[in-house]
ROBA-61034 format. One line per field, with one value per residue (C-alpha): residue number from 1; residue in three letters; chain; x negated, z, y negated. Coordinates in steps of 0.25 Angstrom, whole numbers, padded with zeros to 4 digits. Example, Ala and Ser with C-alpha at 12.3 -4.5 7.8 and 13.67 -1.06 7.14 Angstrom:
# ROBA-61034
num	(1	2)
residu	(ALA	SER)
chaine	(A	A)
xx	(-0049	-0055)
zz	(0031	0029)
yy	(0018	0004)
END
This chain:
# ROBA-61034
num	(1	2	3	4	5	6	7	8	9	10	11	12	13	14	15	16	17	18	19	20	21	22	23	24	25	26	27	28	29	30	31	32	33	34	35	36	37	38	39	40	41	42	43	44	45	46	47	48	49	50	51	52	53	54	55	56	57	58	59	60	61	62	63	64	65	66	67	68	69	70	71	72	73	74	75	76	77	78	79	80	81	82	83	84	85	86	87	88	89	90	91	92	93	94	95	96	97	98	99	100	101	102	103	104	105	106	107	108	109	110	111	112	113	114	115	116	117	118	119	120	121	122	123	124	125	126	127	128	129	130	131	132	133	134	135	136	137	138	139	140	141	142	143	144	145	146	147	148	149	150	151	152	153	154	155	156	157	158	159	160	161	162	163	164	165	166	167	168	169	170	171	172	173	174	175	176	177	178	179	180	181	182	183	184	185	186	187	188	189	190	191	192	193	194	195	196	197	198	199	200	201	202	203	204	205	206	207	208	209	210	211	212	213	214	215	216	217	218	219	220	221	222	223	224	225	226	227	228	229	230	231	232	233	234	235	236	237	238	239	240	241	242	243	244	245	246	247	248	249	250	251	252	253	254	255	256	257	258	259	260	261	262	263	264	265	266	267	268	269	270	271	272	273	274	275	276	277	278	279	280	281	282	283	284	285	286	287	288	289	290	291	292	293	294	295	296	297	298	299	300	301	302	303	304	305	306	307	308	309	310	311	312	313	314	315	316	317	318	319	320	321	322	323	324	325	326	327	328	329	330	331	332	333	334	335	336	337	338	339	340	341	342	343	344	345	346	347	348	349	350	351	352	353	354	355	356	357	358	359	360	361	362	363	364	365	366	367	368	369	370	371	372	373	374	375	376	377	378	379	380	381	382	383	384	385	386	387	388	389	390	391	392	393	394	395	396	397	398	399	400	401	402	403	404	405	406	407	408	409	410	411	412	413	414	415	416	417	418	419	420	421	422	423	424	425	426	427	428	429	430	431	432	433	434	435	436	437	438	439	440	441	442	443	444	445	446	447	448	449	450	451	452	453	454	455	456	457	458	459	460	461	462	463	464	465	466	467	468	469	470	471	472	473	474	475	476	477	478	479	480	481	482	483	484	485	486	487	488	489	490	491	492	493	494	495	496	497	498	499	500	501	502	503	504	505	506	507	508	509	510	511	512	513	514	515	516	517)
residu	(MET	ALA	VAL	SER	VAL	ASP	PRO	ALA	ARG	THR	SER	GLY	ALA	THR	GLU	SER	SER	TRP	PHE	PRO	THR	ALA	PRO	ALA	ARG	PRO	THR	PHE	PRO	SER	LEU	THR	GLU	ASN	THR	THR	ALA	ASP	VAL	VAL	VAL	VAL	GLY	ALA	GLY	ILE	ALA	GLY	LEU	THR	THR	ALA	TYR	LEU	LEU	GLY	LYS	ALA	GLY	LYS	LYS	VAL	VAL	VAL	LEU	GLU	ASP	GLY	GLU	ILE	ALA	SER	GLY	GLU	SER	GLY	ARG	THR	THR	ALA	HIS	LEU	SER	ASN	ALA	LEU	ASP	ASP	ARG	TYR	THR	THR	LEU	ALA	GLN	LEU	PHE	GLY	GLU	GLU	GLY	ALA	ARG	LEU	ALA	ALA	GLU	SER	HIS	GLY	ALA	ALA	ILE	ASP	GLN	ILE	GLU	GLN	ILE	ALA	LYS	ASP	GLU	GLN	ILE	ALA	CYS	ASP	PHE	LEU	ARG	LEU	ASP	GLY	TYR	LEU	PHE	LEU	PRO	LYS	ASN	GLY	THR	HIS	GLN	GLU	LEU	GLN	ASP	GLU	LEU	GLU	ALA	THR	HIS	ARG	ALA	GLY	LEU	THR	GLY	VAL	GLU	TRP	LEU	ALA	LYS	SER	GLY	THR	THR	GLY	PHE	GLU	ALA	GLY	GLU	CYS	LEU	ARG	PHE	PRO	ASN	GLN	GLY	GLN	PHE	HIS	ILE	ILE	LYS	TYR	LEU	ASN	GLY	LEU	ALA	LYS	ALA	ILE	ALA	ALA	GLN	GLY	GLY	ARG	ILE	PHE	THR	ASN	THR	HIS	ALA	THR	GLU	VAL	SER	GLY	GLY	LYS	GLU	ALA	SER	VAL	THR	THR	THR	GLU	GLY	PHE	ALA	VAL	GLN	ALA	GLN	ALA	VAL	VAL	ILE	ALA	THR	ASN	THR	PRO	PHE	ASN	ASP	ARG	VAL	VAL	MET	HIS	THR	LYS	GLN	GLY	SER	TYR	ARG	THR	TYR	VAL	VAL	THR	ALA	ARG	VAL	PRO	LYS	GLY	SER	VAL	ALA	THR	ALA	LEU	TYR	TRP	ASP	THR	ALA	ASP	PRO	TYR	HIS	TYR	ILE	ARG	LEU	GLN	ALA	VAL	GLU	ASP	ALA	ASP	TYR	ASP	LEU	LEU	ILE	VAL	GLY	GLY	GLU	ASP	HIS	LYS	VAL	GLY	HIS	ASP	ASP	PRO	GLU	GLU	ARG	LEU	ALA	CYS	LEU	GLU	ASP	TRP	THR	ARG	THR	ARG	PHE	PRO	GLN	PHE	THR	GLY	ILE	GLU	TYR	ARG	TRP	SER	GLY	GLN	VAL	LEU	GLU	PRO	SER	ASP	GLY	LEU	GLY	TYR	ILE	GLY	ARG	ASN	PRO	LEU	ASP	ALA	GLU	ASN	VAL	TYR	ILE	ILE	THR	GLY	ASP	SER	GLY	HIS	GLY	MET	THR	HIS	GLY	THR	LEU	GLY	GLY	MET	ILE	ILE	ARG	ASP	LEU	ILE	GLN	GLY	GLN	ALA	ASN	PRO	TRP	ALA	ASP	LEU	TYR	ASP	PRO	GLY	ARG	VAL	THR	LEU	LYS	PRO	GLU	SER	ILE	LYS	GLU	PHE	ALA	ARG	GLU	ASN	ALA	LEU	VAL	VAL	ALA	ASP	TYR	THR	GLU	LEU	LEU	THR	GLY	GLY	ASP	VAL	ALA	SER	ALA	ASP	ASP	ILE	LYS	PRO	GLY	THR	GLY	ALA	VAL	LEU	ARG	HIS	GLY	LEU	THR	LYS	VAL	ALA	THR	TYR	LYS	ASP	PRO	GLN	GLY	ARG	VAL	HIS	GLU	CYS	SER	ALA	ILE	CYS	PRO	HIS	LEU	GLY	CYS	VAL	VAL	HIS	TRP	ASN	ASP	LEU	GLU	THR	SER	TRP	ASP	CYS	PRO	CYS	HIS	GLY	SER	ARG	PHE	ASP	ALA	TYR	GLY	HIS	LEU	LEU	ALA	GLY	PRO	ALA	ASN	SER	ASP	LEU	ALA	PRO	LYS	GLU	ALA)
chaine	(A	A	A	A	A	A	A	A	A	A	A	A	A	A	A	A	A	A	A	A	A	A	A	A	A	A	A	A	A	A	A	A	A	A	A	A	A	A	A	A	A	A	A	A	A	A	A	A	A	A	A	A	A	A	A	A	A	A	A	A	A	A	A	A	A	A	A	A	A	A	A	A	A	A	A	A	A	A	A	A	A	A	A	A	A	A	A	A	A	A	A	A	A	A	A	A	A	A	A	A	A	A	A	A	A	A	A	A	A	A	A	A	A	A	A	A	A	A	A	A	A	A	A	A	A	A	A	A	A	A	A	A	A	A	A	A	A	A	A	A	A	A	A	A	A	A	A	A	A	A	A	A	A	A	A	A	A	A	A	A	A	A	A	A	A	A	A	A	A	A	A	A	A	A	A	A	A	A	A	A	A	A	A	A	A	A	A	A	A	A	A	A	A	A	A	A	A	A	A	A	A	A	A	A	A	A	A	A	A	A	A	A	A	A	A	A	A	A	A	A	A	A	A	A	A	A	A	A	A	A	A	A	A	A	A	A	A	A	A	A	A	A	A	A	A	A	A	A	A	A	A	A	A	A	A	A	A	A	A	A	A	A	A	A	A	A	A	A	A	A	A	A	A	A	A	A	A	A	A	A	A	A	A	A	A	A	A	A	A	A	A	A	A	A	A	A	A	A	A	A	A	A	A	A	A	A	A	A	A	A	A	A	A	A	A	A	A	A	A	A	A	A	A	A	A	A	A	A	A	A	A	A	A	A	A	A	A	A	A	A	A	A	A	A	A	A	A	A	A	A	A	A	A	A	A	A	A	A	A	A	A	A	A	A	A	A	A	A	A	A	A	A	A	A	A	A	A	A	A	A	A	A	A	A	A	A	A	A	A	A	A	A	A	A	A	A	A	A	A	A	A	A	A	A	A	A	A	A	A	A	A	A	A	A	A	A	A	A	A	A	A	A	A	A	A	A	A	A	A	A	A	A	A	A	A	A	A	A	A	A	A	A	A	A	A	A	A	A	A	A	A	A	A	A	A	A	A	A	A	A	A	A	A	A	A	A	A	A	A	A	A	A	A	A	A	A	A	A	A	A	A	A	A	A	A	A	A	A	A	A	A	A	A	A	A	A	A	A	A	A	A	A	A	A	A	A	A	A	A	A	A	A	A	A	A	A	A)
xx	(-0028	-0033	-0035	-0028	-0039	-0040	-0041	-0052	-0061	-0065	-0062	-0054	-0043	-0052	-0061	-0076	-0084	-0091	-0080	-0076	-0090	-0095	-0091	-0080	-0085	-0088	-0076	-0077	-0067	-0061	-0066	-0056	-0063	-0073	-0088	-0102	-0114	-0127	-0122	-0108	-0108	-0095	-0094	-0097	-0102	-0117	-0121	-0114	-0118	-0132	-0133	-0127	-0137	-0149	-0146	-0142	-0156	-0162	-0155	-0143	-0130	-0120	-0105	-0100	-0086	-0079	-0065	-0063	-0071	-0086	-0089	-0075	-0079	-0088	-0099	-0089	-0088	-0102	-0110	-0121	-0133	-0145	-0154	-0164	-0160	-0152	-0140	-0144	-0157	-0171	-0172	-0161	-0165	-0179	-0172	-0164	-0173	-0187	-0196	-0198	-0183	-0181	-0192	-0185	-0172	-0178	-0186	-0173	-0164	-0175	-0177	-0162	-0162	-0174	-0166	-0154	-0163	-0170	-0156	-0151	-0164	-0164	-0150	-0149	-0138	-0135	-0130	-0136	-0147	-0155	-0167	-0166	-0169	-0160	-0159	-0155	-0150	-0144	-0130	-0128	-0131	-0143	-0157	-0171	-0176	-0165	-0172	-0186	-0183	-0177	-0189	-0199	-0190	-0189	-0204	-0206	-0196	-0205	-0197	-0210	-0204	-0193	-0196	-0190	-0186	-0182	-0172	-0168	-0169	-0158	-0149	-0135	-0136	-0147	-0148	-0157	-0167	-0167	-0175	-0177	-0177	-0183	-0180	-0166	-0155	-0141	-0133	-0119	-0114	-0103	-0112	-0123	-0113	-0107	-0121	-0125	-0112	-0115	-0130	-0124	-0115	-0127	-0135	-0124	-0118	-0103	-0094	-0080	-0071	-0057	-0062	-0060	-0069	-0061	-0070	-0085	-0093	-0107	-0116	-0118	-0105	-0105	-0094	-0084	-0070	-0060	-0046	-0042	-0048	-0060	-0074	-0088	-0098	-0112	-0126	-0124	-0113	-0116	-0105	-0107	-0094	-0098	-0094	-0093	-0080	-0085	-0090	-0078	-0085	-0101	-0105	-0093	-0097	-0111	-0106	-0095	-0087	-0087	-0079	-0087	-0082	-0087	-0083	-0088	-0087	-0092	-0104	-0111	-0121	-0135	-0129	-0133	-0146	-0146	-0150	-0144	-0140	-0137	-0135	-0137	-0123	-0113	-0105	-0115	-0114	-0121	-0122	-0126	-0123	-0118	-0121	-0109	-0112	-0109	-0104	-0108	-0106	-0112	-0104	-0107	-0105	-0104	-0101	-0100	-0091	-0091	-0082	-0079	-0068	-0054	-0059	-0057	-0048	-0054	-0048	-0054	-0068	-0067	-0062	-0074	-0083	-0077	-0079	-0093	-0096	-0089	-0097	-0111	-0108	-0100	-0103	-0094	-0081	-0071	-0070	-0070	-0070	-0068	-0069	-0073	-0081	-0085	-0099	-0103	-0112	-0120	-0123	-0138	-0138	-0143	-0134	-0133	-0138	-0140	-0134	-0120	-0122	-0115	-0113	-0120	-0134	-0129	-0119	-0124	-0118	-0122	-0115	-0118	-0122	-0122	-0119	-0130	-0122	-0129	-0143	-0138	-0130	-0142	-0151	-0141	-0142	-0158	-0158	-0147	-0154	-0167	-0159	-0152	-0165	-0172	-0182	-0188	-0182	-0188	-0175	-0166	-0169	-0166	-0152	-0149	-0134	-0137	-0147	-0144	-0150	-0150	-0154	-0146	-0141	-0136	-0129	-0122	-0117	-0113	-0105	-0099	-0094	-0088	-0082	-0074	-0069	-0064	-0057	-0050	-0044	-0036	-0027	-0020	-0013	-0010	0002	0003	-0002	0012	0026	0031	0029	0038	0026	0016	0014	0015	0001	-0004	-0004	-0003	-0004	0010	0012	0023	0025	0012	0005	0000	0004	-0004	0007	0004	0015	0012	0013	0027	0031	0031	0026	0016	0012	0002	-0005	-0014	-0023	-0037	-0038	-0053	-0053	-0039	-0041	-0030	-0033	-0032	-0026	-0036	-0029	-0041	-0043	-0028	-0033	-0032	-0046	-0050	-0057	-0064	-0072	-0069	-0059	-0051	-0038	-0030	-0016	-0009	-0018	-0027	-0042	-0052	-0064	-0069	-0072	-0058	-0056	-0041	-0029	-0022	-0011	0004	0012	0018	0033)
zz	(0757	0747	0752	0744	0740	0730	0717	0712	0724	0719	0709	0720	0730	0742	0748	0749	0761	0753	0751	0765	0770	0760	0758	0747	0733	0725	0715	0700	0690	0678	0664	0658	0645	0635	0638	0635	0642	0639	0646	0651	0662	0664	0679	0692	0700	0704	0689	0683	0693	0694	0679	0678	0689	0683	0669	0675	0682	0669	0663	0656	0656	0662	0663	0672	0670	0681	0680	0696	0706	0708	0713	0711	0704	0709	0715	0726	0729	0730	0743	0738	0740	0733	0730	0720	0726	0713	0715	0703	0710	0704	0702	0692	0686	0683	0675	0667	0665	0668	0679	0673	0672	0686	0690	0682	0689	0703	0699	0693	0705	0715	0706	0707	0722	0722	0712	0722	0733	0725	0720	0734	0739	0727	0728	0743	0743	0757	0753	0764	0755	0763	0759	0766	0765	0758	0761	0751	0760	0757	0759	0767	0755	0750	0749	0753	0738	0733	0741	0738	0723	0724	0732	0722	0711	0718	0719	0705	0702	0710	0723	0731	0744	0744	0755	0761	0775	0783	0790	0787	0802	0800	0811	0810	0798	0797	0783	0785	0774	0764	0755	0760	0749	0754	0749	0745	0747	0751	0750	0751	0737	0738	0745	0734	0723	0729	0729	0715	0709	0716	0711	0696	0697	0703	0690	0681	0678	0677	0684	0680	0688	0686	0671	0664	0652	0641	0629	0627	0614	0611	0600	0595	0600	0614	0623	0634	0633	0645	0647	0646	0632	0636	0631	0636	0625	0628	0623	0631	0639	0652	0656	0671	0675	0682	0669	0655	0650	0636	0633	0630	0629	0629	0643	0649	0644	0651	0665	0675	0685	0699	0711	0724	0738	0750	0765	0775	0790	0802	0809	0822	0817	0817	0819	0804	0798	0787	0775	0762	0762	0750	0750	0738	0739	0727	0728	0736	0748	0751	0764	0768	0779	0777	0789	0794	0799	0813	0816	0825	0813	0800	0788	0784	0769	0763	0749	0740	0736	0721	0711	0696	0695	0695	0699	0714	0725	0730	0744	0746	0742	0751	0762	0760	0761	0774	0779	0775	0781	0795	0796	0794	0801	0814	0819	0809	0814	0803	0788	0785	0770	0760	0745	0731	0719	0706	0700	0686	0685	0672	0667	0668	0682	0678	0675	0662	0660	0647	0633	0631	0621	0608	0611	0607	0612	0621	0629	0642	0653	0667	0671	0677	0691	0697	0711	0711	0707	0715	0709	0695	0694	0698	0689	0678	0679	0679	0666	0659	0662	0655	0643	0640	0641	0632	0643	0646	0658	0663	0666	0654	0646	0658	0660	0645	0643	0630	0635	0633	0644	0638	0650	0656	0668	0661	0650	0660	0667	0654	0650	0664	0665	0651	0653	0665	0656	0646	0657	0662	0648	0650	0660	0648	0647	0661	0670	0680	0694	0699	0692	0695	0702	0713	0717	0719	0733	0734	0733	0724	0709	0700	0685	0679	0666	0657	0645	0636	0645	0660	0669	0680	0691	0704	0715	0723	0738	0736	0727	0714	0702	0693	0680	0669	0659	0666	0654	0656	0645	0644	0637	0640	0653	0664	0676	0690	0703	0713	0727	0734	0725	0720	0706	0693	0689	0676	0678	0664	0665	0678	0674	0685	0687	0698	0703	0692	0681	0681	0677	0689	0682	0668	0659	0655	0653	0654	0663	0662	0651	0655	0656	0642	0641)
yy	(-0557	-0568	-0582	-0593	-0603	-0615	-0607	-0617	-0613	-0599	-0588	-0580	-0581	-0578	-0588	-0587	-0593	-0603	-0614	-0615	-0617	-0627	-0642	-0645	-0643	-0656	-0658	-0661	-0665	-0657	-0660	-0669	-0674	-0669	-0670	-0666	-0661	-0654	-0641	-0637	-0627	-0619	-0614	-0621	-0610	-0608	-0604	-0616	-0626	-0622	-0622	-0636	-0641	-0635	-0641	-0654	-0655	-0652	-0664	-0658	-0664	-0653	-0651	-0640	-0635	-0627	-0622	-0622	-0630	-0627	-0613	-0609	-0596	-0585	-0594	-0598	-0583	-0579	-0574	-0583	-0574	-0579	-0567	-0560	-0547	-0543	-0534	-0525	-0522	-0524	-0509	-0510	-0523	-0518	-0506	-0516	-0527	-0522	-0526	-0540	-0542	-0538	-0548	-0559	-0556	-0557	-0570	-0577	-0574	-0579	-0591	-0594	-0594	-0603	-0612	-0613	-0616	-0627	-0633	-0634	-0641	-0651	-0654	-0654	-0644	-0639	-0625	-0616	-0611	-0601	-0591	-0578	-0563	-0553	-0538	-0527	-0515	-0501	-0496	-0483	-0475	-0483	-0477	-0482	-0479	-0489	-0500	-0495	-0496	-0509	-0515	-0510	-0516	-0530	-0530	-0527	-0539	-0548	-0548	-0544	-0550	-0539	-0529	-0516	-0516	-0504	-0513	-0528	-0532	-0543	-0547	-0543	-0534	-0523	-0520	-0508	-0504	-0515	-0524	-0538	-0549	-0562	-0576	-0574	-0585	-0589	-0602	-0607	-0607	-0618	-0628	-0625	-0627	-0639	-0645	-0640	-0647	-0660	-0659	-0657	-0669	-0677	-0673	-0679	-0665	-0664	-0653	-0652	-0642	-0636	-0636	-0623	-0620	-0613	-0613	-0613	-0616	-0615	-0620	-0634	-0639	-0632	-0635	-0630	-0633	-0633	-0629	-0644	-0645	-0653	-0649	-0651	-0651	-0647	-0642	-0629	-0621	-0613	-0603	-0601	-0595	-0581	-0574	-0581	-0584	-0588	-0574	-0565	-0552	-0550	-0554	-0547	-0534	-0536	-0539	-0534	-0543	-0538	-0543	-0545	-0547	-0555	-0556	-0567	-0565	-0573	-0567	-0574	-0584	-0577	-0563	-0559	-0562	-0572	-0564	-0558	-0543	-0534	-0519	-0509	-0503	-0502	-0511	-0519	-0529	-0542	-0550	-0565	-0575	-0589	-0599	-0607	-0621	-0624	-0610	-0599	-0589	-0586	-0580	-0566	-0565	-0551	-0547	-0535	-0523	-0528	-0521	-0524	-0534	-0528	-0514	-0513	-0518	-0532	-0531	-0517	-0521	-0533	-0524	-0515	-0527	-0531	-0517	-0517	-0530	-0527	-0514	-0521	-0534	-0531	-0545	-0552	-0558	-0557	-0560	-0575	-0575	-0563	-0565	-0560	-0564	-0560	-0556	-0552	-0539	-0538	-0525	-0526	-0533	-0547	-0559	-0566	-0580	-0587	-0589	-0582	-0570	-0572	-0587	-0600	-0602	-0613	-0606	-0599	-0590	-0586	-0573	-0560	-0564	-0549	-0554	-0564	-0576	-0587	-0584	-0579	-0592	-0600	-0592	-0595	-0610	-0609	-0600	-0608	-0621	-0616	-0610	-0623	-0631	-0621	-0618	-0604	-0596	-0584	-0577	-0580	-0568	-0559	-0565	-0567	-0564	-0558	-0547	-0532	-0523	-0509	-0501	-0489	-0497	-0509	-0501	-0492	-0504	-0511	-0498	-0497	-0511	-0511	-0497	-0503	-0514	-0504	-0496	-0509	-0511	-0498	-0506	-0513	-0499	-0496	-0500	-0511	-0512	-0512	-0510	-0523	-0537	-0532	-0523	-0534	-0540	-0555	-0562	-0550	-0546	-0534	-0531	-0527	-0521	-0528	-0520	-0520	-0530	-0532	-0544	-0549	-0551	-0559	-0561	-0573	-0574	-0579	-0567	-0575	-0567	-0572	-0565	-0566	-0557	-0547	-0547	-0554	-0564	-0561	-0547	-0542	-0533	-0532	-0540	-0534	-0541	-0545	-0546	-0551	-0563	-0564	-0563	-0556	-0549	-0543	-0530	-0531	-0543	-0550	-0562	-0566	-0574	-0579	-0573	-0582	-0578	-0590	-0588	-0587	-0581	-0577	-0571	-0574	-0589	-0590	-0587	-0574	-0576	-0578	-0565	-0562	-0564)
END
């Protein structure tokens, strides 16, 4: 059953392990007047705050706008792996971008880990940052050749420290045949973002929370306007909101939105080796530990079981993840936290950082994290800082949002994602999930057909019925009920709304419309 939490905390009803294990977040006011800045950043997750910090350090006057509190989006729902062992594997990246592109991808994510470590050191942020090994291991149906091919590809990409092991030799979890990736990292995301926000304020940067951006304009009169009608005029605009809300179509045909799941359980301190673990299954799984101060246990954090938004049962996927974890970690003593998050999968495996296609040159986006949100968001800040300052960046072309990757693998993925979107539109013609609101259990929702339209119908725990349009305001798909997060999720492009139709995540930028009379 979903946990009722402060809706400003994260983008879902379930609670991650990060907020209860960190000091309270610093608070900031809402924007209540027009203002100016050199750069306005929309979004106060890791991408937005890193961008603001690096630009502030470079001498720019920065304003950050966030429609909730800091880390209230997907950054608060991460597992906080810091890795250059990319999910799409170097064998695939070399096919898509060539050997040099794969090398740049490895180099850039490694540099992002270094950047996080340097910021934590410079700003004295006690965020549990730790360097450690990572292990890529096989599922039951995996093959030795799979690892051998990846080993050779990682070496060609410059990761010459990666080695093949017949066994991981790790305490508490024997991964078996695997690749060991040295010099990876992990940290506590909320502790880190708390420190980053304080550092921005100390630089003179201004952060405004509970401030929703509605309009973005580029060019000579670049500005961002809020729901209340206040505007921030700036020389450049950065959209760092997981998926860009200012781009209605282009970027959303180039990436797909996926839900991912996490369970956290107690294990006796020292019973599992502190390391990162990832398998090559589809859907894949990933594992790490988080130390707990003054406790005789660690938190084992296990994620995975990804699926396209609105295309599966979240509770079933989470149950699969729990079963997978119990089978491999019999030493754990019960689930402490269970939650889900959202990742963006680009059609060619690498994220998008840079100027927004078909927009003015001074409007920038950071999106398409492909499950590596912590390093991708940090890398985004590094690239955007250089682009705004007119400085060369060795990775900018690789992550350019306007790129076109005409390789069979990317074309196939592009076609697959967009075919699913086309299929989702057929729901405009089908019946409802149930015949009437009487068939909906308290605390849950369902889509009903009312004449020519569809209605998102939520029955609260007291039995009261709340109705709004089931048509996503982004591009008109029918939303689906997510029982785990008590939300309405759009299967086409990943927009999400709470049980009452209020916007949780884009690319939509407004609530579900009221029910038609």
